[in-house]
All heavy atoms as an XYZ file, in Angstrom:
912
protein
N       0.266     70.193    -12.585
C      -0.726     69.260    -12.119
C      -0.152     67.876    -11.865
O       0.624     67.418    -12.655
C      -1.823     69.118    -13.279
C      -2.965     68.206    -12.818
S      -4.379     68.336    -14.059
C      -4.267     66.672    -14.721
N      -0.469     67.264    -10.767
C       0.104     66.012    -10.371
C      -0.460     64.884    -11.193
O      -1.726     64.893    -11.494
C      -0.151     65.754     -8.914
C       0.456     64.602     -8.373
C       0.249     64.433     -6.856
C       1.110     63.395     -6.334
N       0.902     63.274     -4.802
N       0.268     63.973    -11.688
C      -0.258     62.807    -12.449
C      -1.211     61.934    -11.539
O      -0.957     61.743    -10.383
C       0.870     61.931    -12.958
C       1.657     62.604    -13.989
O       1.169     63.471    -14.672
N       2.869     62.140    -14.195
N      -2.236     61.464    -12.174
C      -3.190     60.597    -11.480
C      -2.512     59.201    -11.133
O      -1.728     58.753    -11.959
C      -4.470     60.210    -12.250
C      -5.592     61.187    -12.020
C      -6.827     60.718    -12.640
C      -8.022     61.441    -12.050
N      -9.268     61.013    -12.544
N      -2.876     58.690    -10.080
C      -2.432     57.336     -9.752
C      -3.323     56.314    -10.542
O      -4.502     56.521    -10.672
C      -2.434     57.048     -8.261
C      -1.680     57.989     -7.481
C      -1.967     57.913     -6.008
C      -3.003     58.911     -5.671
N      -3.351     59.115     -4.230
N      -2.636     55.395    -11.162
C      -3.353     54.504    -11.937
C      -3.487     53.073    -11.295
O      -2.575     52.720    -10.623
C      -2.765     54.151    -13.322
C      -2.656     55.496    -14.196
C      -1.684     55.527    -15.266
N      -1.642     54.316    -16.065
C      -2.311     54.250    -17.280
N      -3.012     55.109    -17.735
N      -2.219     53.053    -17.930
N      -4.641     52.473    -11.424
C      -4.836     51.116    -10.798
C      -5.648     50.152    -11.646
O      -6.549     50.649    -12.389
C      -5.509     51.307     -9.444
C      -6.957     51.919     -9.550
C      -5.576     50.045     -8.614
N      -5.326     48.946    -11.680
C      -6.170     47.927    -12.308
C      -6.908     47.335    -11.075
O      -6.477     46.866    -10.127
C      -5.278     46.795    -12.920
O      -4.709     47.376    -14.023
N      -8.301     47.199    -11.337
C      -9.221     46.756    -10.279
C      -9.568     45.335    -10.441
O      -9.971     45.064    -11.564
C     -10.437     47.780    -10.310
C     -11.330     47.746     -9.018
C     -10.676     48.103     -7.823
C     -12.456     48.753     -9.365
N      -9.556     44.613     -9.358
C     -10.042     43.257     -9.396
C     -11.176     43.149     -8.415
O     -10.982     43.419     -7.153
C      -8.918     42.221     -9.025
C      -9.424     40.790     -9.011
C      -7.759     42.372     -9.921
N     -12.339     42.762     -8.785
C     -13.519     42.667     -8.023
C     -14.017     41.268     -7.910
O     -14.159     40.561     -8.901
C     -14.651     43.493     -8.581
C     -14.330     45.003     -8.870
C     -15.485     45.698     -9.580
C     -14.026     45.742     -7.457
N     -14.228     40.796     -6.641
C     -14.638     39.397     -6.463
C     -16.123     39.244     -6.333
O     -16.909     40.118     -6.636
N     -16.507     37.967     -6.118
C     -17.950     37.691     -6.050
C     -18.490     38.016     -4.681
O     -17.799     38.547     -3.867
C     -18.082     36.193     -6.286
O     -17.300     35.351     -5.453
N     -19.740     37.615     -4.429
C     -20.231     37.929     -3.143
C     -21.731     38.222     -2.968
O     -22.133     38.747     -1.950
N     -22.472     38.132     -4.061
C     -23.885     38.410     -4.068
C     -24.151     39.904     -3.652
O     -23.441     40.761     -4.088
N     -25.071     40.073     -2.723
C     -25.430     41.378     -2.301
C     -24.192     42.130     -1.583
O     -24.164     43.353     -1.681
C     -26.610     41.403     -1.432
N     -23.386     41.434     -1.027
C     -22.163     41.976     -0.458
C     -21.277     42.673     -1.475
O     -20.524     43.482     -1.183
C     -21.330     41.061      0.425
C     -22.089     40.508      1.655
C     -21.292     39.407      2.323
N     -21.406     38.332      1.425
C     -20.586     37.232      1.516
N     -19.718     37.171      2.520
N     -20.694     36.279      0.662
N     -21.482     42.254     -2.730
C     -20.654     42.826     -3.745
C     -20.992     44.340     -4.150
O     -20.287     44.993     -4.683
N     -22.116     44.731     -3.525
C     -22.440     46.218     -3.657
C     -21.402     47.045     -2.967
O     -21.324     48.237     -3.336
C     -23.841     46.524     -3.172
C     -24.932     45.975     -4.059
C     -25.825     45.090     -3.691
C     -25.049     46.532     -5.349
C     -26.812     44.616     -4.491
C     -25.928     45.960     -6.245
C     -26.896     45.143     -5.708
O     -27.846     44.610     -6.618
N     -20.627     46.452     -2.095
C     -19.560     47.232     -1.406
C     -18.494     47.748     -2.441
O     -17.786     48.671     -2.273
C     -18.865     46.364     -0.275
N     -18.447     46.977     -3.599
C     -17.550     47.360     -4.649
C     -17.814     48.828     -5.151
O     -16.844     49.531     -5.605
C     -17.664     46.423     -5.824
C     -17.199     45.032     -5.594
N     -16.102     44.713     -4.849
C     -17.610     43.797     -6.092
C     -15.935     43.460     -4.712
N     -16.818     42.801     -5.490
N     -19.092     49.171     -5.221
C     -19.402     50.545     -5.620
C     -18.772     51.545     -4.730
O     -18.123     52.561     -5.206
C     -20.995     50.648     -5.653
C     -21.533     49.707     -6.728
C     -21.329     52.181     -5.962
C     -23.085     49.722     -6.735
N     -18.826     51.339     -3.377
C     -18.285     52.284     -2.531
C     -16.686     52.361     -2.613
O     -16.104     53.320     -2.556
N     -16.064     51.178     -2.874
C     -14.585     51.113     -3.194
C     -14.310     51.923     -4.424
O     -13.244     52.718     -4.371
C     -14.086     49.658     -3.269
C     -12.700     49.570     -3.815
C     -14.385     48.921     -1.935
N     -15.030     51.814     -5.380
C     -14.799     52.476     -6.718
C     -14.845     54.070     -6.422
O     -13.959     54.799     -6.851
C     -15.686     52.052     -7.874
C     -15.299     50.654     -8.221
C     -15.645     53.053     -9.031
C     -16.323     49.940     -9.173
N     -15.922     54.401     -5.749
C     -16.097     55.839     -5.495
C     -14.987     56.315     -4.580
O     -14.438     57.472     -4.903
C     -17.482     56.002     -4.782
C     -18.621     55.804     -5.684
C     -20.003     55.800     -4.904
O     -19.987     55.637     -3.693
O     -20.976     55.973     -5.614
N     -14.608     55.630     -3.624
C     -13.415     56.103     -2.801
C     -12.180     56.121     -3.550
O     -11.412     57.098     -3.298
C     -13.261     55.034     -1.589
C     -12.312     55.586     -0.590
C     -12.666     56.873      0.139
O     -13.892     57.324      0.152
O     -11.767     57.641      0.633
N     -11.835     55.230     -4.393
C     -10.652     55.199     -5.269
C     -10.643     56.523     -6.129
O      -9.605     57.253     -6.295
C     -10.493     54.107     -6.152
C     -10.053     52.730     -5.442
C     -10.211     51.546     -6.393
C      -8.650     52.842     -5.000
N     -11.766     56.793     -6.745
C     -11.860     58.111     -7.560
C     -11.775     59.368     -6.702
O     -11.048     60.282     -7.163
C     -13.253     58.140     -8.198
C     -13.290     56.990     -9.340
C     -14.713     57.102    -10.137
O     -15.762     57.418     -9.572
O     -14.668     56.794    -11.262
N     -12.322     59.374     -5.476
C     -12.157     60.475     -4.709
C     -10.680     60.807     -4.250
O     -10.315     61.830     -4.063
C     -13.003     60.372     -3.491
C     -14.545     60.526     -3.675
C     -15.425     60.360     -2.418
O     -14.922     60.178     -1.368
N     -16.691     60.372     -2.645
N      -9.893     59.736     -4.131
C      -8.503     59.762     -3.771
C      -7.666     59.990     -4.957
O      -6.445     59.873     -4.834
C      -8.228     58.517     -3.040
C      -8.801     58.443     -1.592
C      -8.503     57.203     -0.851
N      -9.150     57.136      0.425
C      -8.658     57.084      1.526
N      -7.289     57.007      1.666
N      -9.352     57.012      2.700
N      -8.258     60.149     -6.172
C      -7.369     60.505     -7.299
C      -6.850     59.337     -8.060
O      -6.012     59.569     -8.953
N      -7.473     58.177     -7.956
C      -6.969     57.108     -8.773
C      -7.853     56.985    -10.089
O      -8.972     57.324    -10.130
C      -7.297     55.664     -8.055
C      -6.259     55.418     -6.921
C      -6.464     55.968     -5.653
C      -5.106     54.799     -7.095
C      -5.543     55.655     -4.591
C      -4.112     54.500     -6.117
C      -4.394     55.004     -4.893
O      -3.447     54.739     -3.957
N      -6.982     56.583    -11.110
C      -7.708     56.394    -12.417
C      -7.751     54.863    -12.597
O      -6.756     54.188    -12.526
C      -6.829     57.051    -13.470
C      -7.301     56.699    -14.848
C      -6.388     57.175    -15.949
O      -5.361     57.594    -15.698
O      -6.850     56.899    -17.082
N      -8.901     54.288    -12.762
C      -9.115     52.863    -12.953
C      -8.898     52.661    -14.492
O      -9.650     53.166    -15.274
C     -10.488     52.393    -12.499
C     -10.650     52.641    -10.964
C     -10.665     50.892    -12.831
C     -12.001     52.510    -10.535
N      -7.770     51.896    -14.711
C      -7.469     51.721    -16.243
C      -7.892     50.274    -16.754
O      -7.855     50.160    -17.921
C      -5.944     51.873    -16.305
C      -5.570     53.361    -16.064
C      -5.121     50.977    -15.510
N      -8.224     49.367    -15.811
C      -8.743     48.045    -16.334
C      -9.380     47.416    -15.089
O      -9.164     47.764    -13.938
C      -7.624     47.143    -16.897
O      -6.725     46.816    -15.705
N     -10.262     46.551    -15.395
C     -11.131     45.836    -14.455
C     -11.272     44.421    -14.741
O     -11.437     44.086    -15.805
C     -12.576     46.444    -14.309
C     -12.534     47.889    -14.020
C     -13.322     45.734    -13.167
C     -13.934     48.602    -14.202
N     -11.085     43.525    -13.662
C     -11.392     42.129    -13.746
C     -12.517     41.819    -12.700
O     -12.306     42.368    -11.632
C     -10.202     41.224    -13.565
O      -9.291     41.508    -14.575
N     -13.414     40.942    -12.982
C     -14.440     40.697    -11.971
C     -15.073     39.301    -12.200
O     -15.078     38.692    -13.274
N     -15.503     38.822    -11.074
C     -16.307     37.473    -11.126
C     -17.610     37.739    -10.410
O     -17.723     38.479     -9.462
C     -15.413     36.404    -10.345
N     -18.661     37.044    -10.966
C     -19.981     37.236    -10.344
C     -20.401     38.602    -10.161
O     -20.432     39.439    -11.078
C     -20.000     36.350     -9.083
O     -21.405     36.092     -8.688
N     -20.669     39.004     -8.913
C     -21.208     40.398     -8.660
C     -20.119     41.381     -9.023
O     -20.406     42.479     -9.412
C     -21.583     40.424     -7.195
C     -22.179     41.807     -6.887
S     -23.756     42.053     -7.865
C     -24.593     43.031     -6.821
N     -18.853     41.011     -8.882
C     -17.815     41.870     -9.263
C     -17.676     42.165    -10.737
O     -17.395     43.198    -11.205
N     -18.142     41.124    -11.507
C     -18.160     41.294    -12.918
C     -19.304     42.307    -13.255
O     -19.208     43.126    -14.213
C     -18.354     40.016    -13.664
N     -20.433     42.111    -12.595
C     -21.576     43.080    -12.823
C     -21.272     44.421    -12.557
O     -21.411     45.309    -13.416
C     -22.680     42.572    -11.957
C     -24.110     43.339    -12.238
C     -24.631     43.085    -13.567
C     -25.010     43.067    -11.060
N     -20.737     44.741    -11.370
C     -20.382     46.116    -10.939
C     -19.292     46.628    -11.873
O     -19.295     47.785    -12.343
C     -19.848     46.144     -9.547
C     -21.053     45.623     -8.524
C     -19.475     47.521     -9.168
C     -22.286     46.471     -8.597
N     -18.237     45.830    -12.163
C     -17.167     46.259    -13.083
C     -17.650     46.467    -14.436
O     -17.134     47.467    -15.074
N     -18.579     45.732    -14.917
C     -19.122     45.950    -16.228
C     -19.946     47.345    -16.363
O     -19.791     48.041    -17.318
N     -20.692     47.653    -15.274
C     -21.436     48.858    -15.325
C     -20.451     50.038    -15.228
O     -20.663     51.075    -15.958
C     -22.452     48.959    -14.185
C     -23.704     48.205    -14.425
C     -24.162     47.179    -13.596
C     -24.598     48.622    -15.366
C     -25.308     46.503    -13.904
C     -25.758     47.972    -15.684
C     -26.136     47.027    -14.948
N     -19.429     49.812    -14.450
C     -18.401     50.923    -14.398
C     -17.702     51.151    -15.728
O     -17.546     52.336    -16.246
C     -17.365     50.673    -13.234
C     -16.380     51.706    -13.178
C     -16.620     52.884    -12.472
C     -15.150     51.689    -13.798
C     -15.778     53.952    -12.331
C     -14.187     52.793    -13.718
C     -14.552     53.831    -12.959
O     -13.644     54.920    -12.835
N     -17.290     50.028    -16.389
C     -16.591     50.116    -17.624
C     -17.498     50.811    -18.727
O     -17.066     51.393    -19.697
C     -16.010     48.754    -18.083
N     -18.770     50.539    -18.633
C     -19.699     51.100    -19.540
C     -20.010     52.575    -19.205
O     -20.788     53.270    -20.067
C     -21.057     50.332    -19.553
S     -20.874     48.662    -20.272
N     -19.638     53.014    -18.060
C     -20.000     54.457    -17.658
C     -21.334     54.566    -17.058
O     -21.956     55.626    -17.131
N     -21.872     53.362    -16.697
C     -23.333     53.440    -16.077
C     -23.506     53.042    -14.709
O     -24.548     52.742    -14.249
C     -24.159     52.428    -17.052
C     -24.148     52.702    -18.536
C     -24.944     53.893    -18.818
C     -25.001     54.194    -20.347
N     -25.948     55.346    -20.558
N     -22.380     53.093    -13.925
C     -22.467     52.660    -12.549
C     -23.232     53.538    -11.719
O     -24.125     53.063    -10.919
C     -20.995     52.510    -11.948
C     -20.970     51.977    -10.587
C     -21.556     50.558    -10.500
C     -19.515     51.984     -9.977
N     -23.392     54.843    -11.895
C     -24.068     55.780    -11.157
C     -25.670     55.477    -11.343
O     -26.366     55.538    -10.362
C     -23.767     57.214    -11.456
C     -24.494     58.257    -10.567
C     -24.120     57.968     -9.048
O     -22.947     57.765     -8.703
N     -25.132     58.200     -8.281
N     -26.012     55.242    -12.646
C     -27.319     54.989    -12.858
C     -27.867     53.675    -12.241
O     -28.951     53.599    -11.685
C     -27.569     54.924    -14.347
C     -27.472     56.246    -15.186
C     -26.134     56.463    -15.641
O     -25.139     55.971    -15.129
O     -26.055     57.216    -16.726
N     -26.975     52.638    -12.393
C     -27.293     51.394    -11.660
C     -27.405     51.552    -10.203
O     -28.341     51.060     -9.593
C     -26.191     50.357    -12.037
C     -26.380     49.132    -11.379
C     -27.430     48.203    -11.698
C     -25.511     48.662    -10.381
C     -27.590     46.987    -11.025
C     -25.632     47.485     -9.757
C     -26.729     46.626    -10.113
O     -26.960     45.452     -9.387
N     -26.498     52.336     -9.633
C     -26.440     52.441     -8.173
C     -27.839     53.171     -7.746
O     -28.514     52.726     -6.715
C     -25.355     53.344     -7.650
C     -25.323     53.682     -6.278
C     -24.213     54.679     -5.892
C     -24.335     55.197     -4.528
N     -23.325     56.155     -4.123
N     -28.202     54.214     -8.441
C     -29.529     54.973     -8.144
C     -30.684     53.948     -8.174
O     -31.578     54.008     -7.330
C     -29.643     56.139     -9.018
C     -28.601     57.168     -8.723
C     -28.622     58.395     -9.777
O     -29.423     58.370    -10.631
O     -27.651     59.207     -9.614
N     -30.710     53.178     -9.191
C     -31.770     52.214     -9.477
C     -31.834     51.203     -8.256
O     -32.894     50.977     -7.732
C     -31.635     51.430    -10.744
C     -32.692     50.387    -10.927
C     -33.985     50.576    -11.109
C     -32.380     48.935    -10.876
N     -34.605     49.331    -11.222
C     -33.686     48.402    -11.012
C     -31.320     48.247    -10.650
C     -33.844     46.979    -11.115
C     -31.423     46.830    -10.629
C     -32.777     46.158    -10.885
N     -30.683     50.687     -7.876
C     -30.615     49.647     -6.805
C     -31.089     50.419     -5.405
O     -31.891     49.725     -4.681
C     -29.167     49.072     -6.706
C     -29.094     48.336     -5.304
C     -28.836     48.219     -7.793
N     -30.677     51.567     -5.174
C     -30.997     52.305     -3.935
C     -32.489     52.589     -3.849
O     -33.090     52.685     -2.832
C     -30.264     53.482     -3.771
C     -28.728     53.226     -3.440
C     -28.039     54.573     -3.471
C     -28.574     52.505     -2.145
N     -33.149     52.669     -5.025
C     -34.605     53.052     -5.066
C     -35.498     51.858     -5.125
O     -36.700     51.952     -5.086
C     -34.905     53.955     -6.291
C     -34.392     55.321     -6.031
O     -34.207     55.837     -4.956
O     -34.229     56.063     -7.049
N     -34.925     50.562     -5.370
C     -35.745     49.337     -5.403
C     -36.573     49.212     -4.099
O     -36.091     49.420     -3.066
C     -34.791     48.206     -5.534
C     -34.419     47.713     -6.998
C     -33.405     46.556     -6.875
C     -35.590     47.356     -7.751
N     -37.770     48.760     -4.287
C     -38.666     48.462     -3.238
C     -38.861     46.846     -3.333
O     -38.581     46.274     -4.409
C     -39.917     49.146     -3.055
C     -40.777     48.982     -4.183
O     -40.926     48.058     -4.890
O     -41.469     50.060     -4.607
N     -39.480     46.241     -2.314
C     -39.704     44.790     -2.347
C     -40.588     44.368     -3.481
O     -40.488     43.253     -3.969
C     -40.220     44.329     -0.949
C     -41.544     44.840     -0.699
C     -40.136     42.849     -0.868
N     -41.579     45.209     -3.810
C     -42.570     44.877     -4.898
C     -41.816     44.907     -6.309
O     -42.106     43.959     -7.028
C     -43.830     45.796     -4.946
C     -44.499     45.870     -3.628
C     -44.458     46.761     -2.704
C     -45.268     44.614     -3.359
C     -45.179     46.670     -1.513
C     -45.920     44.568     -2.134
C     -45.915     45.599     -1.166
N     -41.042     45.850     -6.560
C     -40.323     45.907     -7.805
C     -39.345     44.828     -7.913
O     -39.145     44.127     -8.982
C     -39.541     47.251     -8.008
C     -38.925     47.391     -9.371
C     -38.330     48.737     -9.592
O     -38.297     49.560     -8.751
O     -37.741     48.876    -10.747
N     -38.663     44.499     -6.759
C     -37.734     43.381     -6.781
C     -38.358     42.084     -7.079
O     -37.918     41.306     -7.838
C     -36.905     43.299     -5.504
C     -35.874     42.230     -5.267
C     -34.838     42.376     -6.340
C     -35.320     42.296     -3.864
N     -39.559     41.824     -6.391
C     -40.216     40.592     -6.718
C     -40.855     40.491     -8.081
O     -40.913     39.435     -8.581
C     -41.368     40.371     -5.652
O     -42.350     41.477     -5.742
N     -41.080     41.509     -8.714
C     -41.519     41.526    -10.103
C     -40.366     41.137    -11.088
O     -40.748     40.773    -12.269
C     -42.106     42.933    -10.526
O     -41.029     43.805    -10.767
N     -39.128     41.156    -10.655
C     -38.045     40.753    -11.505
C     -37.775     39.232    -11.274
O     -36.913     38.801    -12.118
C     -36.811     41.605    -11.145
C     -36.947     43.134    -11.422
C     -35.727     43.770    -10.751
C     -37.067     43.359    -12.924
N     -38.387     38.621    -10.422
C     -38.183     37.191    -10.294
C     -39.119     36.364    -11.207
O     -40.240     36.417    -11.108
C     -38.362     36.744     -8.831
C     -37.441     37.540     -7.784
C     -37.838     37.111     -6.454
C     -35.855     37.255     -8.152
N     -38.480     35.489    -12.004
C     -39.252     34.613    -12.789
C     -39.035     33.214    -12.426
O     -38.080     32.592    -12.816
C     -39.086     34.850    -14.346
C     -37.646     34.958    -14.781
O     -36.752     35.013    -13.871
O     -37.366     35.168    -15.832
N     -39.881     32.723    -11.553
C     -39.697     31.405    -11.074
C     -39.897     30.234    -12.059
O     -40.666     30.407    -12.964
C     -40.688     31.146     -9.887
C     -40.320     31.956     -8.610
C     -41.029     33.181     -8.474
C     -39.314     31.659     -7.929
C     -40.783     33.956     -7.312
C     -38.972     32.459     -6.760
C     -39.669     33.677     -6.537
N     -39.121     29.198    -11.904
C     -39.112     28.154    -12.858
C     -38.890     26.757    -12.017
O     -38.278     26.835    -11.060
C     -37.901     28.268    -13.809
O     -37.845     27.071    -14.625
N     -39.575     25.861    -12.439
C     -39.444     24.512    -11.775
C     -38.780     23.419    -12.637
O     -39.308     22.289    -12.592
C     -40.806     24.109    -11.217
C     -41.399     25.105    -10.244
C     -42.350     26.093    -10.673
C     -41.012     25.217     -8.958
C     -42.774     27.036     -9.736
C     -41.478     26.114     -8.035
C     -42.423     27.033     -8.478
N     -37.896     23.776    -13.398
C     -37.206     22.775    -14.192
C     -35.828     22.626    -13.724
O     -35.405     23.162    -12.683
C     -37.156     23.228    -15.750
C     -36.341     24.634    -15.970
O     -35.579     24.938    -15.150
O     -36.662     25.242    -17.026
N     -34.999     21.776    -14.365
C     -33.629     21.361    -13.859
C     -32.611     22.500    -14.047
O     -31.573     22.332    -13.434
C     -33.237     20.131    -14.673
O     -33.084     20.451    -16.120
N     -33.001     23.585    -14.793
C     -32.032     24.686    -14.893
C     -31.881     25.538    -13.635
O     -30.951     26.214    -13.452
C     -32.447     25.541    -16.056
N     -32.850     25.494    -12.702
C     -32.850     26.164    -11.463
C     -34.125     26.776    -11.099
O     -35.040     26.783    -11.801
N     -34.206     27.334     -9.951
C     -35.448     27.870     -9.461
C     -35.853     29.218     -9.952
O     -37.035     29.436    -10.097
C     -35.348     27.986     -7.863
C     -36.663     28.347     -7.167
C     -37.697     27.368     -7.353
C     -36.264     28.443     -5.612
N     -34.928     30.073    -10.277
C     -35.191     31.303    -10.930
C     -34.424     31.475    -12.222
O     -33.200     31.248    -12.263
C     -34.751     32.443     -9.946
C     -35.496     32.362     -8.583
C     -34.993     33.891    -10.643
C     -35.068     33.355     -7.567
N     -35.189     31.758    -13.275
C     -34.500     31.871    -14.616
C     -33.604     33.047    -14.742
O     -32.616     32.940    -15.292
C     -35.546     31.984    -15.759
C     -36.296     30.736    -16.037
C     -37.313     30.966    -17.110
C     -38.337     29.861    -17.335
N     -39.216     30.246    -18.417
N     -34.122     34.192    -14.236
C     -33.239     35.417    -14.214
C     -33.452     36.211    -15.551
O     -32.801     37.277    -15.732
N     -34.349     35.790    -16.384
C     -34.489     36.565    -17.742
C     -35.042     37.908    -17.502
O     -34.566     38.913    -18.120
C     -35.434     35.745    -18.669
C     -34.696     34.483    -19.196
C     -35.668     33.641    -20.089
O     -36.618     34.194    -20.602
O     -35.320     32.460    -20.232
N     -35.999     38.129    -16.523
C     -36.555     39.435    -16.282
C     -35.501     40.364    -15.776
O     -35.391     41.501    -16.098
C     -37.807     39.359    -15.319
C     -38.974     38.746    -15.873
C     -40.118     38.781    -14.861
C     -41.436     38.055    -15.316
N     -42.409     38.072    -14.252
N     -34.702     39.800    -14.856
C     -33.619     40.577    -14.235
C     -32.563     40.983    -15.354
O     -32.190     42.140    -15.388
C     -32.970     39.872    -13.134
C     -31.783     40.538    -12.419
C     -32.305     41.943    -11.868
C     -31.183     39.688    -11.379
N     -32.089     40.025    -16.098
C     -31.191     40.298    -17.228
C     -31.770     41.301    -18.202
O     -31.001     42.216    -18.725
C     -30.819     39.086    -17.988
C     -29.941     38.071    -17.158
C     -30.229     36.732    -17.114
C     -28.955     38.527    -16.290
C     -29.486     35.837    -16.367
C     -28.144     37.737    -15.575
C     -28.463     36.331    -15.518
N     -33.035     41.241    -18.537
C     -33.695     42.313    -19.456
C     -33.579     43.644    -18.787
O     -33.186     44.598    -19.513
C     -35.086     41.919    -19.743
C     -35.246     40.669    -20.566
O     -34.204     40.267    -21.302
O     -36.255     40.110    -20.720
N     -33.859     43.831    -17.500
C     -33.856     45.058    -16.815
C     -32.389     45.557    -16.775
O     -32.181     46.718    -16.981
C     -34.380     44.908    -15.349
C     -34.359     46.133    -14.524
C     -35.253     47.205    -15.229
C     -35.292     48.398    -14.391
N     -36.110     49.537    -15.044
N     -31.448     44.712    -16.442
C     -30.065     45.130    -16.358
C     -29.583     45.591    -17.727
O     -28.758     46.492    -17.924
C     -29.105     44.036    -15.881
C     -29.434     43.620    -14.319
C     -28.576     42.519    -13.984
C     -29.254     44.895    -13.470
N     -29.998     44.908    -18.828
C     -29.502     45.284    -20.130
C     -30.107     46.694    -20.553
O     -29.564     47.354    -21.507
C     -29.892     44.204    -21.182
O     -31.330     44.207    -21.338
N     -31.166     47.101    -19.932
C     -31.681     48.479    -20.249
C     -30.580     49.590    -19.956
O     -30.648     50.621    -20.490
C     -32.960     48.659    -19.436
C     -34.119     47.955    -19.941
C     -35.401     48.193    -19.041
O     -35.430     49.233    -18.299
O     -36.278     47.360    -19.081
N     -29.813     49.266    -18.956
C     -28.770     50.273    -18.480
C     -27.726     50.462    -19.536
O     -27.226     51.575    -19.827
C     -28.128     49.863    -17.224
C     -29.032     50.056    -16.039
C     -29.688     48.936    -15.562
C     -29.173     51.244    -15.490
C     -30.589     49.043    -14.452
C     -30.062     51.456    -14.356
C     -30.857     50.271    -13.904
N     -27.298     49.480    -20.238
C     -26.149     49.532    -21.147
C     -26.432     49.232    -22.590
O     -25.644     49.485    -23.429
C     -25.025     48.446    -20.698
C     -24.424     48.851    -19.402
C     -25.504     47.051    -20.607
N     -27.684     48.677    -22.850
C     -27.962     48.372    -24.363
C     -27.135     47.116    -24.779
O     -26.782     46.402    -23.985
N     -26.980     47.236    -26.031
C     -26.154     46.148    -26.612
C     -24.667     46.747    -26.886
O     -24.509     47.521    -27.767
C     -26.704     45.630    -27.924
C     -26.049     44.584    -28.539
C     -27.004     43.576    -29.160
N     -26.384     42.570    -29.875
C     -25.898     41.367    -29.330
N     -26.149     41.170    -28.095
N     -25.303     40.499    -30.000
N     -23.772     46.246    -26.072
C     -22.411     46.788    -26.066
C     -21.457     45.556    -26.185
O     -21.570     44.555    -25.507
C     -22.050     47.467    -24.832
C     -20.615     47.944    -24.808
C     -22.928     48.722    -24.602
N     -20.516     45.604    -27.091
C     -19.433     44.641    -27.137
C     -18.346     44.912    -26.107
O     -17.898     46.104    -26.064
C     -18.846     44.653    -28.557
C     -19.760     44.098    -29.627
O     -20.577     43.301    -29.418
O     -19.634     44.741    -30.801
N     -18.031     43.892    -25.440
C     -16.985     44.048    -24.381
C     -15.671     44.646    -24.893
O     -14.996     45.403    -24.215
C     -16.864     42.680    -23.545
C     -15.986     43.021    -22.295
C     -16.099     41.782    -24.443
C     -16.037     41.737    -21.361
N     -15.387     44.243    -26.161
C     -14.127     44.684    -26.739
C     -14.053     46.185    -27.065
O     -13.042     46.858    -27.178
C     -13.843     43.982    -28.033
C     -13.664     42.529    -28.008
C     -14.944     41.724    -27.921
O     -16.053     42.278    -28.148
O     -14.936     40.503    -27.795
N     -15.335     46.786    -27.071
C     -15.361     48.322    -27.470
C     -15.426     49.183    -26.204
O     -15.718     50.390    -26.339
C     -16.512     48.510    -28.388
O     -17.762     48.258    -27.779
N     -15.483     48.633    -24.948
C     -15.531     49.479    -23.790
C     -14.456     50.398    -23.658
O     -13.267     49.925    -23.983
C     -15.618     48.507    -22.620
C     -16.981     47.639    -22.484
C     -16.843     46.809    -21.272
C     -18.183     48.658    -22.347
N     -14.585     51.543    -22.974
C     -13.443     52.498    -22.899
C     -12.488     52.063    -21.892
O     -11.340     52.476    -21.926
C     -14.176     53.822    -22.465
C     -15.491     53.398    -22.038
C     -15.895     52.118    -22.707
N     -12.851     51.146    -20.991
C     -11.970     50.499    -20.002
C     -11.949     49.048    -20.195
O     -12.908     48.453    -20.301
C     -12.411     50.881    -18.511
C     -12.487     52.296    -18.271
C     -11.587     50.156    -17.528
C     -13.201     52.721    -16.975
N     -10.741     48.443    -20.432
C     -10.533     47.054    -20.576
C     -11.286     46.274    -19.429
O     -11.032     46.592    -18.257
C      -9.169     46.765    -20.640
C      -8.571     48.137    -21.038
C      -9.393     49.084    -20.382
N     -12.103     45.232    -19.771
C     -12.886     44.485    -18.852
C     -12.581     42.999    -19.093
O     -12.802     42.587    -20.196
C     -14.355     44.895    -18.906
C     -15.318     44.055    -18.099
C     -15.185     44.353    -16.615
C     -16.836     44.366    -18.489
N     -12.297     42.386    -17.943
C     -12.116     40.913    -18.000
C     -13.175     40.301    -17.004
O     -13.244     40.682    -16.010
C     -10.747     40.393    -17.615
O      -9.880     40.946    -18.434
C     -10.640     38.897    -17.636
N     -13.989     39.302    -17.499
C     -14.982     38.688    -16.724
C     -14.556     37.226    -16.514
O     -14.356     36.527    -17.506
C     -16.358     38.760    -17.354
C     -16.815     40.282    -17.298
C     -17.311     37.891    -16.565
C     -18.179     40.522    -18.075
N     -14.481     36.775    -15.306
C     -14.165     35.453    -14.965
C     -15.390     34.593    -14.883
O     -16.366     35.038    -14.109
C     -13.347     35.392    -13.674
C     -12.927     34.018    -13.373
C     -12.131     36.337    -13.811
N     -15.466     33.545    -15.539
C     -16.664     32.626    -15.474
C     -16.169     31.183    -15.518
O     -15.127     30.848    -16.003
C     -17.628     32.871    -16.542
N     -17.107     30.343    -15.120
C     -16.796     28.902    -15.072
C     -17.983     28.247    -15.594
O     -19.181     28.528    -15.135
C     -16.548     28.349    -13.635
O     -15.420     29.022    -13.112
C     -16.226     26.903    -13.542
N     -17.823     27.135    -16.523
C     -18.923     26.374    -16.913
C     -18.921     25.067    -16.052
O     -18.161     24.255    -16.277
C     -18.690     25.932    -18.437
C     -19.738     25.069    -18.960
O     -20.657     24.593    -18.226
O     -19.781     24.868    -20.198
N     -19.764     25.026    -15.047
C     -19.735     23.871    -14.023
C     -20.333     22.561    -14.737
O     -20.069     21.567    -14.163
C     -20.440     24.292    -12.703
C     -21.924     24.604    -12.992
C     -19.757     25.412    -12.130
C     -22.744     24.774    -11.737
N     -21.085     22.759    -15.914
C     -21.599     21.548    -16.468
C     -20.555     20.808    -17.182
O     -20.458     19.581    -17.096
C     -22.736     21.907    -17.380
C     -23.849     22.772    -16.770
C     -23.239     20.782    -18.103
C     -24.647     22.034    -15.690
N     -19.691     21.498    -17.823
C     -18.588     20.746    -18.717
C     -17.273     20.937    -17.909
O     -16.183     20.565    -18.366
C     -18.531     21.370    -19.964
C     -19.799     21.208    -20.857
O     -20.410     20.175    -20.803
N     -20.311     22.270    -21.372
C-alpha cells in the first residue's frame, strides 16, 4: 500500500467565498492527501474547525439546504455600537454541530488566526 501524502492546510478568509475551502478539502482527500494540521482565519477558521471536529459534511449539508427564511431567522439585528448584527443566533446554531469541544483535544491540530482590532 502506498503511503498517503500528508499536508498542512492553510485556509484564508473570504466570507461566502470561503465555502470554496470545502471543495478544496474534498479534492485533497480524493487525491489521497491526509490533512495533518489546519490553520485558518475568519471563514477559513470556521471551515477548518468543522473539518478538525469531523463535522464538515454535516455543516456542508446544512448550508446547502438553507433557504432565505431560515437564513433570515438566524440574524439578530442590533443597533448598538458593537455592530449591526450580534451573531448570537448564528453562533448558537453553529455550536449545535460540534457541541462544547476544547481546541486542544481535536484529532487534527487547529490554529485559528484572530485580531483584536479594539486593542
